[in-house]
VMD Tcl script that draws the C-alpha trace (Angstrom):
set ca {
  {0.00 0.00 0.00}
  {1.32 3.42 -0.89}
  {1.32 6.39 1.44}
  {0.72 10.08 0.93}
  {3.88 12.15 1.42}
  {3.29 15.11 3.74}
  {5.94 17.44 5.12}
  {5.66 19.13 8.51}
  {7.66 21.03 11.08}
  {7.28 21.03 14.83}
  {8.27 23.35 17.64}
  {9.06 22.64 21.27}
  {5.56 21.29 21.96}
  {4.74 17.60 21.85}
  {2.98 15.38 19.35}
  {0.54 12.75 20.59}
  {-0.75 9.51 19.06}
  {-3.66 7.34 20.23}
  {-5.98 4.77 18.68}
  {-8.65 2.13 19.23}
  {-11.07 3.79 21.63}
  {-13.88 1.59 20.25}
  {-16.55 3.81 21.77}
  {-19.88 2.02 21.85}
  {-18.60 -1.34 23.05}
  {-19.57 -3.35 25.07}
  {-22.41 -1.20 26.49}
  {-23.37 2.45 26.89}
  {-22.31 2.72 30.56}
  {-18.74 1.48 30.13}
  {-18.41 3.30 26.81}
  {-19.41 6.61 28.39}
  {-16.92 6.05 31.24}
  {-14.22 5.40 28.62}
  {-15.19 8.53 26.72}
  {-14.93 10.59 29.90}
  {-11.49 9.11 30.58}
  {-10.34 9.99 27.07}
  {-11.55 13.55 27.53}
  {-9.63 13.82 30.81}
  {-6.54 12.75 28.89}
  {-7.20 15.33 26.16}
  {-7.65 18.02 28.82}
  {-4.30 17.01 30.32}
  {-2.33 17.17 27.07}
  {-4.05 20.22 25.55}
  {-1.59 22.80 26.89}
  {1.51 21.25 25.28}
  {-0.03 19.48 22.27}
  {1.23 20.69 18.91}
  {-0.46 17.98 16.86}
  {-2.75 15.04 17.63}
  {-2.95 11.82 15.61}
  {-6.02 9.65 16.24}
  {-5.04 6.48 14.44}
  {-8.36 4.75 13.80}
  {-11.21 2.83 15.42}
  {-12.28 5.69 17.63}
  {-15.76 4.20 17.34}
  {-16.77 0.58 17.25}
  {-19.05 1.50 14.37}
  {-19.58 4.74 12.48}
  {-21.56 5.46 9.32}
  {-22.48 8.93 8.09}
  {-25.71 9.17 6.18}
  {-26.10 12.24 3.98}
  {-28.15 14.10 6.59}
  {-27.60 11.92 9.67}
  {-24.57 11.20 11.87}
  {-24.47 8.51 14.57}
  {-25.98 9.26 17.95}
  {-23.64 9.68 20.91}
  {-20.00 10.54 21.56}
  {-20.75 14.27 21.41}
  {-18.39 15.04 24.29}
  {-15.42 13.63 22.40}
  {-16.46 15.39 19.21}
  {-16.76 18.69 21.07}
  {-13.30 18.26 22.58}
  {-11.78 17.46 19.20}
  {-13.46 20.55 17.75}
  {-12.05 22.62 20.63}
  {-8.54 21.36 19.79}
  {-9.00 22.40 16.17}
  {-10.46 25.77 17.14}
  {-7.41 26.38 19.35}
  {-5.08 25.80 16.41}
  {-4.05 22.26 17.35}
  {-3.99 20.16 14.20}
  {-5.95 16.92 14.62}
  {-5.62 13.96 12.26}
  {-8.10 11.11 12.04}
  {-7.29 7.82 10.31}
  {-9.99 5.47 9.10}
  {-9.99 2.22 11.01}
  {-11.79 -0.91 9.92}
  {-14.61 -0.08 12.38}
  {-15.13 3.58 11.46}
  {-14.15 3.91 7.83}
  {-17.51 5.24 6.60}
  {-16.68 8.92 6.95}
  {-17.95 11.22 4.25}
  {-17.00 14.75 5.28}
  {-18.56 15.37 8.70}
  {-15.29 15.39 10.64}
  {-13.64 17.74 8.16}
  {-16.55 20.17 7.82}
  {-17.93 20.24 11.37}
  {-14.89 19.53 13.55}
  {-11.99 20.77 11.42}
  {-10.16 17.43 11.45}
  {-7.88 16.21 8.67}
  {-9.07 12.73 7.67}
  {-6.72 10.15 6.13}
  {-7.94 7.17 4.13}
  {-4.58 5.40 4.01}
  {-1.17 5.58 5.71}
  {0.84 8.78 5.43}
  {4.51 9.77 5.66}
  {5.42 12.68 7.93}
  {8.66 14.39 8.90}
  {8.27 15.27 12.57}
  {11.14 16.79 14.47}
  {14.27 14.86 13.57}
  {12.56 11.68 12.43}
  {10.52 10.25 9.59}
  {7.17 8.67 10.50}
  {4.94 6.20 8.68}
  {1.47 6.40 10.26}
  {-1.64 4.33 9.59}
  {-4.32 2.32 11.36}
  {-2.84 -0.97 10.15}
  {-5.88 -2.88 8.92}
  {-5.21 -5.00 5.86}
  {-1.47 -4.28 5.73}
  {1.04 -7.06 5.32}
  {0.80 -10.38 3.52}
  {-1.99 -12.95 3.82}
  {-5.25 -12.02 5.64}
  {-7.17 -12.74 2.44}
  {-10.58 -13.13 4.09}
  {-10.12 -9.94 6.11}
  {-8.91 -7.98 3.07}
  {-11.91 -9.20 1.06}
  {-14.28 -7.95 3.78}
  {-12.45 -4.59 3.81}
  {-12.83 -4.39 0.03}
  {-16.58 -4.88 0.39}
  {-16.82 -2.27 3.14}
  {-14.87 0.26 1.08}
  {-16.81 -0.40 -2.09}
  {-18.91 2.67 -3.05}
  {-21.73 0.45 -4.32}
  {-21.99 -1.34 -0.97}
  {-21.92 1.99 0.85}
  {-24.74 3.38 -1.28}
  {-26.81 0.23 -0.75}
  {-26.29 0.41 3.00}
  {-27.33 4.08 2.99}
  {-30.78 3.02 1.71}
  {-31.50 1.42 5.10}
  {-33.32 3.58 7.59}
  {-30.65 4.69 10.13}
  {-32.38 2.88 12.99}
  {-32.25 -0.39 11.04}
  {-28.85 0.04 9.45}
  {-27.06 1.30 12.57}
  {-28.74 -1.29 14.76}
  {-27.72 -4.18 12.53}
  {-24.19 -2.89 11.98}
  {-23.61 -2.22 15.68}
  {-24.77 -5.73 16.56}
  {-22.43 -7.31 13.99}
  {-19.52 -5.09 15.00}
  {-19.93 -5.77 18.72}
  {-20.34 -9.50 18.13}
  {-17.18 -9.67 16.03}
  {-15.07 -7.62 18.43}
  {-16.15 -9.48 21.56}
  {-15.58 -12.84 19.85}
  {-12.02 -12.03 18.74}
  {-10.86 -9.60 21.44}
  {-8.75 -12.06 23.42}
  {-6.82 -13.09 20.33}
  {-5.57 -9.55 19.84}
  {-3.24 -9.94 22.83}
  {-1.24 -12.85 21.43}
  {2.01 -11.44 20.06}
  {3.41 -13.41 17.14}
  {6.82 -11.77 16.84}
  {8.23 -11.65 13.34}
  {5.06 -13.34 12.06}
  {3.03 -10.23 12.90}
  {1.50 -8.87 9.69}
  {2.40 -5.29 10.59}
  {6.00 -6.15 11.42}
  {6.25 -7.96 8.08}
  {4.79 -4.88 6.40}
  {7.41 -2.66 8.07}
  {10.21 -4.91 6.89}
  {8.81 -4.91 3.36}
  {8.79 -1.11 3.36}
  {12.36 -0.97 4.65}
  {13.50 -3.43 2.01}
  {11.88 -1.25 -0.66}
  {13.82 1.80 0.54}
  {11.64 3.40 3.21}
  {13.45 6.04 5.28}
  {10.92 5.96 8.13}
  {12.36 5.78 11.63}
  {9.02 5.06 13.33}
  {6.14 2.97 11.98}
  {3.06 3.95 14.01}
  {-0.05 1.73 14.01}
  {-3.13 0.85 15.99}
  {-5.44 -2.05 15.09}
  {-3.63 -4.81 17.02}
  {-4.54 -3.48 20.50}
  {-1.13 -4.56 21.79}
  {0.98 -1.62 23.07}
  {4.67 -1.95 22.27}
  {7.79 -0.43 20.76}
  {9.53 -3.18 18.80}
  {13.04 -2.72 17.45}
  {13.13 -3.68 13.79}
  {16.87 -2.95 13.90}
  {19.14 -0.40 15.55}
  {17.48 2.56 13.81}
  {13.88 1.61 12.99}
  {10.99 0.88 15.33}
  {7.52 -0.59 15.01}
  {5.14 1.13 17.44}
  {1.69 -0.15 18.31}
  {-0.45 2.27 20.30}
  {-2.52 -0.35 22.12}
  {-6.10 0.58 23.01}
  {-8.28 2.34 25.58}
  {-10.35 -0.72 26.46}
  {-7.73 -2.47 28.55}
  {-4.54 -0.39 28.39}
  {-5.24 3.40 28.12}
  {-1.97 3.79 26.22}
  {-0.72 6.50 23.89}
  {2.56 7.67 22.36}
  {4.17 11.06 22.90}
  {6.98 12.53 20.80}
  {9.02 15.60 21.74}
  {10.95 16.03 18.49}
  {13.73 13.69 19.58}
  {12.28 10.79 21.60}
  {9.08 8.78 21.29}
  {7.64 7.02 24.35}
  {4.58 4.94 25.16}
  {2.70 6.21 28.18}
  {-0.31 5.02 30.17}
  {-3.05 7.40 31.31}
  {-4.44 6.96 34.84}
  {-2.36 3.85 35.33}
  {-3.65 1.65 38.12}
  {-1.16 1.23 40.99}
}
mol new
graphics top color blue
foreach p $ca { graphics top sphere $p radius 0.5 }
foreach p [lrange $ca 0 end-1] q [lrange $ca 1 end] { graphics top cylinder $p $q radius 0.2 }
display resetview
């Protein structure tokens, strides 16, 4: 998969990365508590945040009809809009759970939305940033499902459903799939990981990226590909509350409200 080349400069402030909030799962009470925790984190980082990368699956399901957006999560949307209004650039990457975005985040919140991985020069390092779904070899069944989801014809057909029917069915399927496979996301397969294989393929083809930033796998880690290149997975906010912070020189994984 190719990436869009984007250049950027940073100042002394920090750059933050987070992914896989999966708001909406497994029920409204725990999802709202998670949303409130995320907003506390955003309040904490707001004063020194230069740029914020939200690397996919913020919602467990999201579909924008022409005149309708999904109910809920307004507190998070308001906070994201406040970041943008304050001049903090916010990036949103499609995940495999919230890829049906058709302009609402750009027009109403001021967010820059990315449909595929991007390349960025941040501080003294090159970054390759993407959600991670469908990257790497194999995964043929998963990639076929993604192809269907991304197909404009399928999207138009789905839009014919009344929102109450379409959203209800899609949320049920999404929740069922995530709860069924959630435990498997925590098994680390080392060099067999699809995203690690993807990083190595990019390096072999001449990539100059120092950091490869992904979500999707829900497993927080910084993995040394070699002495100079690192695979970074941001984890999730269901079980880990992890995020990455970069100061122009060093990138670290941190945990918000870590239990003692």
